[in-house]
N, CA, C and O atoms as a GROMACS GRO file, in nm:
protein
  448
    1MET      N    1   0.673  -7.513  -0.824
    1MET     CA    2   0.618  -7.396  -0.886
    1MET      C    3   0.565  -7.298  -0.782
    1MET      O    4   0.574  -7.177  -0.799
    2LYS      N    5   0.512  -7.353  -0.676
    2LYS     CA    6   0.455  -7.271  -0.571
    2LYS      C    7   0.564  -7.184  -0.507
    2LYS      O    8   0.541  -7.067  -0.477
    3ASN      N    9   0.678  -7.240  -0.487
    3ASN     CA   10   0.790  -7.169  -0.429
    3ASN      C   11   0.836  -7.054  -0.519
    3ASN      O   12   0.874  -6.947  -0.472
    4PHE      N   13   0.833  -7.078  -0.649
    4PHE     CA   14   0.873  -6.976  -0.747
    4PHE      C   15   0.775  -6.858  -0.745
    4PHE      O   16   0.816  -6.742  -0.753
    5ARG      N   17   0.645  -6.888  -0.736
    5ARG     CA   18   0.542  -6.782  -0.731
    5ARG      C   19   0.558  -6.698  -0.604
    5ARG      O   20   0.549  -6.576  -0.610
    6GLU      N   21   0.580  -6.762  -0.492
    6GLU     CA   22   0.597  -6.688  -0.366
    6GLU      C   23   0.721  -6.600  -0.373
    6GLU      O   24   0.722  -6.485  -0.327
    7HIS      N   25   0.825  -6.656  -0.430
    7HIS     CA   26   0.948  -6.579  -0.444
    7HIS      C   27   0.926  -6.461  -0.540
    7HIS      O   28   0.974  -6.350  -0.513
    8ASN      N   29   0.855  -6.483  -0.649
    8ASN     CA   30   0.826  -6.379  -0.747
    8ASN      C   31   0.736  -6.270  -0.686
    8ASN      O   32   0.758  -6.152  -0.710
    9GLU      N   33   0.637  -6.311  -0.607
    9GLU     CA   34   0.548  -6.214  -0.541
    9GLU      C   35   0.624  -6.132  -0.438
    9GLU      O   36   0.601  -6.011  -0.426
   10SER      N   37   0.712  -6.194  -0.364
   10SER     CA   38   0.790  -6.120  -0.265
   10SER      C   39   0.885  -6.022  -0.334
   10SER      O   40   0.912  -5.914  -0.282
   11GLN      N   41   0.935  -6.061  -0.452
   11GLN     CA   42   1.020  -5.970  -0.530
   11GLN      C   43   0.937  -5.850  -0.576
   11GLN      O   44   0.986  -5.737  -0.571
   12ASN      N   45   0.814  -5.873  -0.621
   12ASN     CA   46   0.727  -5.764  -0.666
   12ASN      C   47   0.694  -5.669  -0.551
   12ASN      O   48   0.690  -5.547  -0.570
   13VAL      N   49   0.670  -5.723  -0.434
   13VAL     CA   50   0.640  -5.640  -0.316
   13VAL      C   51   0.762  -5.556  -0.282
   13VAL      O   52   0.747  -5.438  -0.249
   14LYS      N   53   0.881  -5.613  -0.288
   14LYS     CA   54   1.004  -5.538  -0.260
   14LYS      C   55   1.023  -5.427  -0.362
   14LYS      O   56   1.061  -5.316  -0.326
   15VAL      N   57   0.998  -5.458  -0.490
   15VAL     CA   58   1.014  -5.357  -0.595
   15VAL      C   59   0.911  -5.246  -0.576
   15VAL      O   60   0.944  -5.129  -0.590
   16ASN      N   61   0.787  -5.283  -0.546
   16ASN     CA   62   0.683  -5.182  -0.523
   16ASN      C   63   0.716  -5.094  -0.402
   16ASN      O   64   0.693  -4.974  -0.405
   17THR      N   65   0.768  -5.154  -0.299
   17THR     CA   66   0.806  -5.079  -0.179
   17THR      C   67   0.921  -4.985  -0.212
   17THR      O   68   0.920  -4.870  -0.167
   18LYS      N   69   1.017  -5.031  -0.288
   18LYS     CA   70   1.130  -4.945  -0.326
   18LYS      C   71   1.081  -4.828  -0.412
   18LYS      O   72   1.124  -4.715  -0.392
   19LYS      N   73   0.992  -4.857  -0.507
   19LYS     CA   74   0.937  -4.751  -0.592
   19LYS      C   75   0.860  -4.649  -0.509
   19LYS      O   76   0.870  -4.528  -0.529
   20LEU      N   77   0.782  -4.700  -0.415
   20LEU     CA   78   0.703  -4.612  -0.329
   20LEU      C   79   0.794  -4.523  -0.244
   20LEU      O   80   0.768  -4.404  -0.228
   21LEU      N   81   0.900  -4.582  -0.190
   21LEU     CA   82   0.994  -4.504  -0.110
   21LEU      C   83   1.066  -4.399  -0.194
   21LEU      O   84   1.089  -4.287  -0.149
   22ILE      N   85   1.102  -4.435  -0.316
   22ILE     CA   86   1.168  -4.338  -0.405
   22ILE      C   87   1.073  -4.224  -0.437
   22ILE      O   88   1.113  -4.107  -0.433
   23ILE      N   89   0.947  -4.257  -0.467
   23ILE     CA   90   0.848  -4.152  -0.497
   23ILE      C   91   0.826  -4.063  -0.376
   23ILE      O   92   0.818  -3.941  -0.389
   24LEU      N   93   0.816  -4.123  -0.257
   24LEU     CA   94   0.797  -4.042  -0.134
   24LEU      C   95   0.917  -3.952  -0.109
   24LEU      O   96   0.900  -3.837  -0.067
   25ASN      N   97   1.038  -4.001  -0.133
   25ASN     CA   98   1.158  -3.917  -0.116
   25ASN      C   99   1.158  -3.800  -0.213
   25ASN      O  100   1.193  -3.688  -0.176
   26ILE      N  101   1.120  -3.827  -0.338
   26ILE     CA  102   1.116  -3.720  -0.438
   26ILE      C  103   1.011  -3.616  -0.399
   26ILE      O  104   1.036  -3.496  -0.409
   27VAL      N  105   0.893  -3.662  -0.355
   27VAL     CA  106   0.788  -3.569  -0.313
   27VAL      C  107   0.834  -3.487  -0.192
   27VAL      O  108   0.811  -3.366  -0.187
   28ALA      N  109   0.898  -3.551  -0.096
   28ALA     CA  110   0.947  -3.479   0.022
   28ALA      C  111   1.052  -3.376  -0.017
   28ALA      O  112   1.054  -3.266   0.038
   29LEU      N  113   1.140  -3.411  -0.110
   29LEU     CA  114   1.241  -3.317  -0.157
   29LEU      C  115   1.177  -3.198  -0.227
   29LEU      O  116   1.218  -3.084  -0.206
   30LEU      N  117   1.078  -3.223  -0.310
   30LEU     CA  118   1.009  -3.114  -0.380
   30LEU      C  119   0.936  -3.022  -0.281
   30LEU      O  120   0.939  -2.900  -0.295
   31VAL      N  121   0.871  -3.081  -0.181
   31VAL     CA  122   0.804  -3.000  -0.079
   31VAL      C  123   0.905  -2.914  -0.005
   31VAL      O  124   0.880  -2.797   0.022
   32TYR      N  125   1.020  -2.971   0.028
   32TYR     CA  126   1.125  -2.896   0.097
   32TYR      C  127   1.174  -2.780   0.012
   32TYR      O  128   1.189  -2.669   0.064
   33VAL      N  129   1.199  -2.803  -0.115
   33VAL     CA  130   1.248  -2.697  -0.204
   33VAL      C  131   1.144  -2.586  -0.217
   33VAL      O  132   1.178  -2.468  -0.212
   34VAL      N  133   1.017  -2.624  -0.234
   34VAL     CA  134   0.911  -2.523  -0.247
   34VAL      C  135   0.899  -2.441  -0.119
   34VAL      O  136   0.885  -2.319  -0.125
   35LEU      N  137   0.905  -2.506  -0.005
   35LEU     CA  138   0.898  -2.433   0.123
   35LEU      C  139   1.016  -2.338   0.139
   35LEU      O  140   0.999  -2.226   0.186
   36GLN      N  141   1.134  -2.381   0.100
   36GLN     CA  142   1.251  -2.292   0.108
   36GLN      C  143   1.234  -2.170   0.020
   36GLN      O  144   1.269  -2.059   0.060
   37ILE      N  145   1.179  -2.188  -0.099
   37ILE     CA  146   1.158  -2.075  -0.190
   37ILE      C  147   1.055  -1.979  -0.131
   37ILE      O  148   1.074  -1.857  -0.135
   38VAL      N  149   0.947  -2.033  -0.077
   38VAL     CA  150   0.842  -1.948  -0.019
   38VAL      C  151   0.897  -1.870   0.101
   38VAL      O  152   0.873  -1.750   0.112
   39ILE      N  153   0.970  -1.937   0.188
   39ILE     CA  154   1.025  -1.870   0.308
   39ILE      C  155   1.126  -1.764   0.267
   39ILE      O  156   1.126  -1.654   0.322
   40THR      N  157   1.212  -1.795   0.173
   40THR     CA  158   1.313  -1.699   0.128
   40THR      C  159   1.247  -1.577   0.063
   40THR      O  160   1.290  -1.464   0.086
   41ALA      N  161   1.144  -1.599  -0.016
   41ALA     CA  162   1.074  -1.487  -0.081
   41ALA      C  163   1.006  -1.399   0.021
   41ALA      O  164   1.013  -1.276   0.010
   42SER      N  165   0.941  -1.457   0.120
   42SER     CA  166   0.872  -1.375   0.220
   42SER      C  167   0.971  -1.303   0.310
   42SER      O  168   0.946  -1.189   0.351
   43THR      N  169   1.082  -1.366   0.343
   43THR     CA  170   1.183  -1.301   0.426
   43THR      C  171   1.251  -1.188   0.349
   43THR      O  172   1.283  -1.084   0.407
   44GLY      N  173   1.274  -1.208   0.221
   44GLY     CA  174   1.336  -1.104   0.139
   44GLY      C  175   1.251  -0.978   0.136
   44GLY      O  176   1.304  -0.868   0.135
   45ASN      N  177   1.121  -0.993   0.133
   45ASN     CA  178   1.032  -0.877   0.135
   45ASN      C  179   1.032  -0.807   0.270
   45ASN      O  180   1.012  -0.686   0.277
   46MET      N  181   1.055  -0.882   0.376
   46MET     CA  182   1.054  -0.825   0.511
   46MET      C  183   1.185  -0.757   0.547
   46MET      O  184   1.189  -0.680   0.642
   47SER      N  185   1.291  -0.783   0.474
   47SER     CA  186   1.421  -0.728   0.511
   47SER      C  187   1.420  -0.576   0.505
   47SER      O  188   1.486  -0.511   0.586
   48ARG      N  189   1.348  -0.517   0.411
   48ARG     CA  190   1.339  -0.370   0.405
   48ARG      C  191   1.269  -0.317   0.529
   48ARG      O  192   1.312  -0.218   0.588
   49GLU      N  193   1.161  -0.383   0.568
   49GLU     CA  194   1.088  -0.340   0.687
   49GLU      C  195   1.175  -0.353   0.811
   49GLU      O  196   1.174  -0.266   0.898
   50ILE      N  197   1.250  -0.462   0.820
   50ILE     CA  198   1.337  -0.484   0.936
   50ILE      C  199   1.445  -0.376   0.940
   50ILE      O  200   1.474  -0.323   1.047
   51ASP      N  201   1.505  -0.345   0.827
   51ASP     CA  202   1.607  -0.239   0.822
   51ASP      C  203   1.548  -0.105   0.863
   51ASP      O  204   1.611  -0.030   0.938
   52PHE      N  205   1.428  -0.074   0.815
   52PHE     CA  206   1.363   0.052   0.852
   52PHE      C  207   1.338   0.057   1.002
   52PHE      O  208   1.362   0.160   1.065
   53ILE      N  209   1.291  -0.053   1.059
   53ILE     CA  210   1.262  -0.056   1.204
   53ILE      C  211   1.392  -0.041   1.283
   53ILE      O  212   1.393   0.027   1.386
   54ARG      N  213   1.500  -0.103   1.237
   54ARG     CA  214   1.629  -0.090   1.308
   54ARG      C  215   1.680   0.055   1.303
   54ARG      O  216   1.728   0.107   1.403
   55ARG      N  217   1.669   0.119   1.185
   55ARG     CA  218   1.711   0.259   1.175
   55ARG      C  219   1.626   0.348   1.265
   55ARG      O  220   1.678   0.438   1.331
   56GLU      N  221   1.497   0.324   1.266
   56GLU     CA  222   1.406   0.402   1.350
   56GLU      C  223   1.438   0.382   1.498
   56GLU      O  224   1.434   0.476   1.576
   57LYS      N  225   1.468   0.259   1.536
   57LYS     CA  226   1.505   0.227   1.674
   57LYS      C  227   1.633   0.301   1.714
   57LYS      O  228   1.640   0.358   1.823
   58ALA      N  229   1.733   0.302   1.627
   58ALA     CA  230   1.858   0.372   1.655
   58ALA      C  231   1.834   0.522   1.667
   58ALA      O  232   1.891   0.587   1.755
   59ARG      N  233   1.750   0.579   1.580
   59ARG     CA  234   1.719   0.722   1.586
   59ARG      C  235   1.648   0.755   1.717
   59ARG      O  236   1.679   0.856   1.781
   60LEU      N  237   1.554   0.672   1.757
   60LEU     CA  238   1.481   0.696   1.881
   60LEU      C  239   1.572   0.684   2.003
   60LEU      O  240   1.555   0.757   2.100
   61ARG      N  241   1.668   0.592   1.998
   61ARG     CA  242   1.764   0.580   2.109
   61ARG      C  243   1.849   0.706   2.121
   61ARG      O  244   1.872   0.756   2.231
   62ARG      N  245   1.897   0.757   2.006
   62ARG     CA  246   1.977   0.882   2.010
   62ARG      C  247   1.893   0.996   2.064
   62ARG      O  248   1.940   1.074   2.147
   63GLU      N  249   1.771   1.007   2.018
   63GLU     CA  250   1.682   1.114   2.065
   63GLU      C  251   1.655   1.099   2.214
   63GLU      O  252   1.651   1.198   2.287
   64ASN      N  253   1.637   0.976   2.259
   64ASN     CA  254   1.611   0.951   2.401
   64ASN      C  255   1.732   0.990   2.485
   64ASN      O  256   1.716   1.051   2.591
   65GLU      N  257   1.853   0.957   2.440
   65GLU     CA  258   1.974   0.995   2.513
   65GLU      C  259   1.988   1.148   2.520
   65GLU      O  260   2.025   1.203   2.623
   66PHE      N  261   1.958   1.214   2.409
   66PHE     CA  262   1.965   1.360   2.408
   66PHE      C  263   1.865   1.419   2.507
   66PHE      O  264   1.899   1.510   2.582
   67LEU      N  265   1.743   1.366   2.508
   67LEU     CA  266   1.642   1.418   2.600
   67LEU      C  267   1.679   1.390   2.746
   67LEU      O  268   1.654   1.473   2.833
   68LYS      N  269   1.739   1.274   2.772
   68LYS     CA  270   1.785   1.244   2.908
   68LYS      C  271   1.891   1.344   2.953
   68LYS      O  272   1.889   1.392   3.067
   69SER      N  273   1.984   1.376   2.864
   69SER     CA  274   2.090   1.471   2.900
   69SER      C  275   2.031   1.610   2.923
   69SER      O  276   2.075   1.682   3.012
   70GLU      N  277   1.932   1.648   2.843
   70GLU     CA  278   1.867   1.778   2.862
   70GLU      C  279   1.795   1.782   2.997
   70GLU      O  280   1.799   1.883   3.066
   71ILE      N  281   1.730   1.674   3.034
   71ILE     CA  282   1.661   1.668   3.163
   71ILE      C  283   1.762   1.678   3.277
   71ILE      O  284   1.738   1.749   3.374
   72GLN      N  285   1.874   1.607   3.265
   72GLN     CA  286   1.977   1.614   3.369
   72GLN      C  287   2.035   1.754   3.380
   72GLN      O  288   2.064   1.802   3.490
   73LYS      N  289   2.053   1.821   3.266
   73LYS     CA  290   2.104   1.957   3.267
   73LYS      C  291   2.007   2.051   3.338
   73LYS      O  292   2.047   2.133   3.420
   74GLU      N  293   1.878   2.037   3.306
   74GLU     CA  294   1.777   2.121   3.372
   74GLU      C  295   1.771   2.093   3.521
   74GLU      O  296   1.758   2.186   3.601
   75ASN      N  297   1.780   1.966   3.560
   75ASN     CA  298   1.777   1.932   3.702
   75ASN      C  299   1.896   1.992   3.776
   75ASN      O  300   1.881   2.042   3.887
   76SER      N  301   2.013   1.989   3.715
   76SER     CA  302   2.130   2.046   3.781
   76SER      C  303   2.117   2.197   3.793
   76SER      O  304   2.160   2.255   3.893
   77LEU      N  305   2.058   2.262   3.693
   77LEU     CA  306   2.036   2.407   3.702
   77LEU      C  307   1.934   2.440   3.810
   77LEU      O  308   1.949   2.539   3.882
   78VAL      N  309   1.830   2.358   3.822
   78VAL     CA  310   1.729   2.382   3.925
   78VAL      C  311   1.791   2.376   4.064
   78VAL      O  312   1.755   2.456   4.151
   79TYR      N  313   1.883   2.285   4.086
   79TYR     CA  314   1.948   2.274   4.217
   79TYR      C  315   2.057   2.380   4.234
   79TYR      O  316   2.083   2.423   4.347
   80ALA      N  317   2.120   2.422   4.126
   80ALA     CA  318   2.231   2.516   4.136
   80ALA      C  319   2.184   2.659   4.155
   80ALA      O  320   2.248   2.735   4.228
   81LEU      N  321   2.075   2.700   4.092
   81LEU     CA  322   2.030   2.839   4.101
   81LEU      C  323   2.000   2.885   4.243
   81LEU      O  324   2.040   2.995   4.281
   82PRO      N  325   1.931   2.806   4.323
   82PRO     CA  326   1.910   2.851   4.462
   82PRO      C  327   2.042   2.868   4.539
   82PRO      O  328   2.052   2.956   4.624
   83LEU      N  329   2.143   2.784   4.510
   83LEU     CA  330   2.272   2.798   4.577
   83LEU      C  331   2.343   2.925   4.535
   83LEU      O  332   2.407   2.991   4.617
   84VAL      N  333   2.331   2.961   4.408
   84VAL     CA  334   2.392   3.086   4.360
   84VAL      C  335   2.331   3.204   4.433
   84VAL      O  336   2.403   3.293   4.477
   85GLU      N  337   2.201   3.205   4.446
   85GLU     CA  338   2.134   3.316   4.515
   85GLU      C  339   2.163   3.315   4.665
   85GLU      O  340   2.184   3.420   4.725
   86LYS      N  341   2.164   3.197   4.725
   86LYS     CA  342   2.182   3.186   4.870
   86LYS      C  343   2.322   3.232   4.912
   86LYS      O  344   2.336   3.305   5.010
   87TYR      N  345   2.425   3.190   4.839
   87TYR     CA  346   2.562   3.222   4.877
   87TYR      C  347   2.620   3.338   4.797
   87TYR      O  348   2.738   3.370   4.810
   88LYS      N  349   2.538   3.401   4.713
   88LYS     CA  350   2.578   3.516   4.632
   88LYS      C  351   2.705   3.484   4.552
   88LYS      O  352   2.804   3.557   4.557
   89LEU      N  353   2.698   3.375   4.479
   89LEU     CA  354   2.812   3.332   4.397
   89LEU      C  355   2.817   3.415   4.270
   89LEU      O  356   2.714   3.459   4.218
   90GLU      N  357   2.940   3.435   4.218
   90GLU     CA  358   2.959   3.511   4.095
   90GLU      C  359   3.021   3.421   3.988
   90GLU      O  360   3.097   3.329   4.019
   91LYS      N  361   2.988   3.449   3.867
   91LYS     CA  362   3.044   3.373   3.756
   91LYS      C  363   3.183   3.424   3.726
   91LYS      O  364   3.204   3.545   3.712
   92GLN      N  365   3.279   3.333   3.718
   92GLN     CA  366   3.416   3.372   3.687
   92GLN      C  367   3.470   3.283   3.576
   92GLN      O  368   3.424   3.171   3.555
   93ILE      N  369   3.568   3.337   3.506
   93ILE     CA  370   3.632   3.261   3.400
   93ILE      C  371   3.742   3.177   3.463
   93ILE      O  372   3.827   3.231   3.534
   94PRO      N  373   3.744   3.048   3.439
   94PRO     CA  374   3.848   2.964   3.499
   94PRO      C  375   3.984   2.991   3.435
   94PRO      O  376   3.993   3.024   3.317
   95ILE      N  377   4.088   2.976   3.514
   95ILE     CA  378   4.225   2.994   3.467
   95ILE      C  379   4.283   2.856   3.438
   95ILE      O  380   4.280   2.767   3.523
   96VAL      N  381   4.335   2.840   3.318
   96VAL     CA  382   4.391   2.711   3.278
   96VAL      C  383   4.542   2.727   3.263
   96VAL      O  384   4.589   2.814   3.190
   97ILE      N  385   4.616   2.643   3.331
   97ILE     CA  386   4.761   2.645   3.320
   97ILE      C  387   4.801   2.532   3.226
   97ILE      O  388   4.766   2.416   3.247
   98GLU      N  389   4.875   2.570   3.122
   98GLU     CA  390   4.918   2.470   3.025
   98GLU      C  391   5.068   2.452   3.033
   98GLU      O  392   5.142   2.550   3.043
   99VAL      N  393   5.113   2.329   3.029
   99VAL     CA  394   5.255   2.297   3.027
   99VAL      C  395   5.286   2.244   2.888
   99VAL      O  396   5.233   2.142   2.844
  100TYR      N  397   5.375   2.317   2.818
  100TYR     CA  398   5.403   2.280   2.680
  100TYR      C  399   5.515   2.179   2.667
  100TYR      O  400   5.512   2.094   2.578
  101ASP      N  401   5.613   2.187   2.753
  101ASP     CA  402   5.727   2.098   2.740
  101ASP      C  403   5.723   1.997   2.855
  101ASP      O  404   5.780   2.020   2.961
  102HIS      N  405   5.654   1.886   2.832
  102HIS     CA  406   5.636   1.786   2.937
  102HIS      C  407   5.766   1.715   2.972
  102HIS      O  408   5.786   1.675   3.086
  103ASP      N  409   5.854   1.700   2.874
  103ASP     CA  410   5.978   1.629   2.900
  103ASP      C  411   6.067   1.707   2.997
  103ASP      O  412   6.125   1.649   3.089
  104ILE      N  413   6.078   1.837   2.976
  104ILE     CA  414   6.161   1.919   3.065
  104ILE      C  415   6.102   1.918   3.205
  104ILE      O  416   6.174   1.910   3.304
  105PHE      N  417   5.971   1.927   3.213
  105PHE     CA  418   5.905   1.928   3.342
  105PHE      C  419   5.932   1.797   3.417
  105PHE      O  420   5.962   1.798   3.537
  106SER      N  421   5.922   1.686   3.348
  106SER     CA  422   5.944   1.556   3.414
  106SER      C  423   6.093   1.539   3.448
  106SER      O  424   6.125   1.477   3.549
  107MET      N  425   6.184   1.592   3.366
  107MET     CA  426   6.326   1.580   3.397
  107MET      C  427   6.361   1.663   3.518
  107MET      O  428   6.445   1.622   3.599
  108ASN      N  429   6.299   1.779   3.533
  108ASN     CA  430   6.326   1.863   3.648
  108ASN      C  431   6.277   1.793   3.776
  108ASN      O  432   6.343   1.803   3.879
  109ASN      N  433   6.167   1.727   3.769
  109ASN     CA  434   6.113   1.660   3.888
  109ASN      C  435   6.195   1.538   3.928
  109ASN      O  436   6.205   1.508   4.046
  110THR      N  437   6.252   1.469   3.832
  110THR     CA  438   6.328   1.349   3.865
  110THR      C  439   6.468   1.382   3.918
  110THR      O  440   6.526   1.302   3.991
  111SER      N  441   6.522   1.498   3.882
  111SER     CA  442   6.656   1.532   3.926
  111SER      C  443   6.658   1.578   4.071
  111SER      O  444   6.764   1.582   4.134
  112GLN      N  445   6.546   1.611   4.123
  112GLN     CA  446   6.546   1.661   4.263
  112GLN      C  447   6.552   1.551   4.362
  112GLN      O  448   6.552   1.576   4.482
   0.00000   0.00000   0.00000
């Protein structure tokens, strides 16, 4: 009889341990699901702010590039104006030569 009681008690301990592990797994799963919902909800609210910050960053980069080009233009004028006065340079309209028939031009060059 003693052997039967020990065997029965060990069976009860195993069943209690299994029940405890099942309950702990269910609790861990519920905690995981709740955390995922909380994180997703908070991130969803931040996505508008993140989009706004990205648009603002892109706008500021474009403005910065424009200002850099304006500064470079002013710097080149500052260096160019004294040269114009020193060498008495005059403004002239550039002459542009356009070739309309590229094939004829290239055929003439290859035949020579």
